[in-house]
C-alpha positions in Angstrom: 69.9 164.0 104.6 70.3 160.3 104.3 66.8 159.8 102.9 67.3 162.5 100.3 70.7 161.1 99.2 69.2 157.7 98.6 66.1 158.9 96.8 67.6 158.6 93.4 68.6 155.0 94.1 65.2 154.4 95.4 63.7 155.5 92.0 65.7 152.8 90.3 65.0 150.0 92.8 61.3 150.8 93.2 61.1 151.2 89.4 62.3 147.6 89.1 59.9 146.4 91.8 57.0 148.2 90.2 57.8 146.8 86.8 55.7 143.8 87.8 52.2 144.6 89.2 50.7 142.1 90.6 60.1 125.9 95.0 63.8 126.3 95.4 63.0 128.8 92.6 60.0 128.5 90.3 60.7 127.6 86.7 58.8 126.9 83.5 57.6 123.5 84.9 56.1 125.2 88.0 54.2 128.0 86.1 51.7 126.9 83.5 52.3 128.3 80.0 48.9 129.9 80.0 49.6 132.0 83.1 49.1 135.7 82.8 51.1 136.6 86.0 53.0 134.8 88.7 54.6 135.5 92.1 57.0 133.3 94.1 58.8 134.0 97.4 61.1 131.6 99.2 60.9 132.7 102.9 63.0 129.7 104.1 65.9 130.8 101.9 65.4 134.4 103.1 65.7 133.3 106.7 68.8 131.2 106.0 71.0 133.5 103.9 72.8 136.6 105.2 71.7 138.7 102.3 68.0 137.7 102.7 67.6 138.2 106.4 67.1 141.9 106.2 64.4 141.6 103.6 62.8 138.9 105.7 62.7 141.1 108.8 61.1 143.8 106.7 58.4 141.4 105.5 57.8 140.3 109.0 57.4 143.8 110.3 55.3 145.1 107.3 53.2 142.1 106.4 53.4 139.0 108.6 52.8 140.6 112.0 49.6 142.1 110.6 48.5 138.7 109.3 49.2 137.1 112.7 47.2 139.8 114.4 44.3 139.4 112.0 44.2 135.6 111.7 46.2 134.2 114.6 48.4 132.3 112.1 52.1 132.8 112.6 53.0 132.9 108.9 56.6 133.7 109.6 57.1 130.4 111.4 54.9 128.2 109.4 55.3 129.3 105.8 58.4 128.4 103.8 57.3 129.2 100.2 54.4 130.9 98.5 53.7 130.5 94.8 50.7 132.3 93.1 49.7 132.6 89.5 46.7 133.3 87.4 45.6 131.2 84.4 44.1 133.0 81.4 40.4 133.0 81.8 40.5 130.8 84.9 41.5 133.0 87.9 44.3 132.6 90.5 45.9 129.6 92.1 47.8 129.8 95.5 50.2 127.2 96.8 51.4 127.6 100.4 54.3 125.4 101.5 55.8 124.8 104.9 55.4 123.3 108.3 51.7 124.2 108.6 50.4 123.5 112.1 47.2 121.6 112.9 46.0 124.8 114.6 46.2 126.7 111.3 44.5 123.9 109.5 41.7 124.0 112.1 41.3 127.7 111.5 40.9 127.0 107.8 38.3 124.4 108.5 36.5 126.9 110.7 36.4 129.3 107.7 35.0 126.5 105.5 32.4 125.7 108.1 31.3 129.4 108.2 31.3 130.1 104.5 31.5 126.9 102.6 30.7 123.2 102.5 32.1 120.8 105.2 31.4 117.8 103.0 34.8 116.8 101.6 35.1 116.2 97.8 37.7 113.7 96.5 40.1 113.8 93.5 43.2 111.6 93.0 42.4 110.1 96.4 42.8 113.5 98.1 40.2 115.7 99.9 39.3 119.2 99.1 36.5 121.7 100.1 34.4 124.4 98.6 34.7 127.9 100.1 32.5 130.9 99.2 34.4 133.8 97.7 33.8 137.5 97.0 30.7 137.0 94.9 28.9 135.1 97.6 26.3 136.8 99.9 26.6 135.7 103.5 22.9 135.6 104.0 22.5 138.8 106.0 21.5 140.8 103.0 24.4 143.3 103.2 26.3 141.8 100.3 29.4 141.6 102.5 30.1 138.0 101.5 33.8 138.3 100.7 34.9 137.6 104.2 34.6 134.6 106.5 33.5 135.7 109.9 33.6 133.4 113.0 32.9 134.0 116.6 31.6 137.6 116.4 34.4 138.6 114.0 37.4 137.1 115.8 38.5 135.5 112.5 38.2 137.6 109.4 40.0 136.6 106.3 39.5 138.0 102.8 40.3 136.5 99.4 40.6 139.7 97.3 41.5 137.9 94.0 38.8 135.2 94.2 35.2 135.7 93.0 32.2 133.5 93.4 33.9 130.6 95.1 37.3 129.0 96.0 38.5 125.5 96.5 40.8 124.6 99.4 42.9 121.4 100.1 45.2 120.5 102.9 45.6 116.9 101.8 49.2 117.2 100.4 52.1 117.0 102.8 53.3 120.5 103.9 51.0 122.2 101.4 47.8 124.2 101.3 46.2 124.8 97.9 43.6 127.4 97.1 42.2 127.6 93.6 39.5 129.6 91.8 37.9 126.6 90.2 37.3 122.9 91.0 39.0 121.9 87.7 42.2 123.7 88.8 42.0 121.9 92.2 41.7 118.5 90.5 44.7 119.3 88.3 46.8 120.5 91.3 46.0 117.4 93.3 46.7 115.1 90.3 50.1 116.9 89.8 51.1 116.8 93.5 50.8 120.5 93.9 51.4 121.9 90.4 49.6 122.2 87.1 51.9 120.9 84.4 53.9 123.8 82.8 54.5 124.2 79.1 57.2 126.8 79.0 58.4 126.0 75.5 55.6 127.4 73.5 55.4 130.9 71.9 54.1 133.4 74.4 54.9 131.4 77.5 55.7 133.3 80.6 59.2 134.8 81.0 60.7 133.4 84.2 64.0 134.5 85.6 66.0 132.0 87.8 69.1 132.1 89.9 71.0 129.7 92.2 69.7 131.3 95.4 66.4 132.9 94.3 64.4 134.7 97.0 61.6 136.3 95.0 60.3 136.0 91.5 57.5 137.8 89.7 56.3 138.3 86.2 53.4 139.3 84.0 52.1 139.1 80.5 51.3 142.8 80.0 49.3 142.2 76.9 46.8 140.2 79.0 46.1 143.2 81.3 45.8 146.1 78.8 42.7 146.2 76.6 43.4 147.1 72.9 41.4 149.5 70.7 40.1 148.6 67.2 43.5 149.3 65.7 45.3 146.9 68.1 46.9 149.7 70.3 47.2 149.0 74.0 45.2 151.0 76.5 48.0 151.0 79.2 48.7 154.5 80.6 52.4 153.6 81.0 54.3 154.2 77.7 56.7 151.5 78.8 54.0 148.8 79.3 52.2 149.8 76.1 55.3 148.7 74.3 56.1 145.7 76.4 54.8 142.1 75.9 56.2 140.5 79.1 58.0 141.6 82.3 59.9 139.5 84.8 61.6 140.4 88.0 64.0 138.5 90.3 65.7 139.0 93.7 68.4 136.5 94.6 71.1 136.2 97.2 74.6 136.8 95.8 77.2 136.5 98.6 76.5 139.2 101.1 74.4 141.3 98.7 71.1 141.0 96.9 71.1 140.7 93.1 68.1 142.4 91.5 67.2 141.8 87.8 64.3 142.9 85.7 63.8 141.8 82.1 61.3 143.2 79.6 60.3 141.8 76.3 59.3 144.6 74.0 57.0 144.7 71.0 59.9 145.7 68.8 63.7 145.5 69.0 64.1 149.3 68.4 61.9 149.9 71.5 64.3 147.8 73.7 67.2 150.0 72.5 65.2 153.1 73.2 64.2 152.0 76.7 67.8 151.0 77.4 69.0 154.5 76.4 66.3 156.1 78.7 67.4 154.0 81.7 71.1 154.7 81.2 70.4 158.4 80.9 68.4 158.4 84.1 71.1 156.5 86.0 73.8 158.9 84.7 71.8 162.0 85.8 71.2 160.5 89.3 74.8 159.5 89.7 76.0 163.0 89.2 73.5 164.6 91.7 75.1 166.4 94.6 72.5 165.0 96.9 73.4 161.3 96.2 75.2 159.3 98.9 78.5 157.7 97.8 77.1 154.2 98.5 74.1 154.8 96.4 76.2 156.3 93.6 78.4 153.1 93.6 75.3 151.0 93.2 74.0 153.1 90.4 77.3 153.1 88.6 77.4 149.3 88.9 73.9 148.9 87.3 74.0 146.9 84.0 71.6 147.8 81.2 71.6 145.6 78.2 69.3 145.5 75.1 69.5 142.4 72.9 66.9 141.9 70.3 63.5 142.5 71.9 64.8 142.0 75.4 65.9 144.7 77.8 67.7 143.5 81.0 68.5 145.7 84.0 70.5 144.3 86.9 72.3 145.6 90.0 73.7 144.3 93.3 72.7 146.1 96.4 73.3 145.7 100.2 70.3 144.2 101.9 70.0 147.0 104.5 70.2 149.6 101.8 67.3 147.9 100.0 65.3 147.8 103.2 66.1 151.4 103.9 64.8 152.3 100.4 61.6 150.4 100.8 61.0 152.0 104.2 61.5 155.5 102.6 
């Protein structure tokens, strides 16, 4: 019955997680103002905080072990932080930070040798390389050029978000950079691993921060939903149709995890309406006979606030309870 009793809480938590699709913490200077989405995870902080260890173990079991098996790279031991974002009209940028071993760098060079150009390019005194992406044919005529294959398929890595080509650099200390364009790579190398942010302008990405941030994500929903001739969004979700931006945060707060989601709506009245819907859902779930007492306590402690065009939902949850919900 435990799974059933936590199902209502799971709806709230997973709802927060799904609100966002797809260094210390990222802030406006780390994410360029023209970004359409971003994702940042601090694995080092997860490993070193009591509240974060449970989530870290879940990520190892569900994600990193598979990556290690597929690529031979022990991401859990070598990666401390990952930051990814996409610039409007330019494609994604990935920044991997940590104690990246020479073995892993050698594997990347093997990928480049198989599906790229071993001749190093230079910018700001740093080397970078071209790697063929999803739009590249590998020469065997099957169109399956989106993977680098080496040694009869022993190494097989796919860049799902990249198209015709990618650019890779290992020249910065404790960093590996992967970009969608050469211009992005040059900007990253010039900026020491970042493209200058411009968080102060109208429409810049909404980024939530905390003292002990573990994970951050956000998106400009208007950039993902097409509009009809009357300017109405094509999103299937009624919430996203009336939302301009979404941001999500998980942070360590003592022995618990603090979860916060913030939506910027198209109109202030919509923020109030969504707040009413969320409070009503929480109230219904909290009075369910099937809910566990621990889950009810979390729901009753959930804060929902609408102010102007912003809707904020926040709650504190035990790490093991969050992991149990994700597993369900």
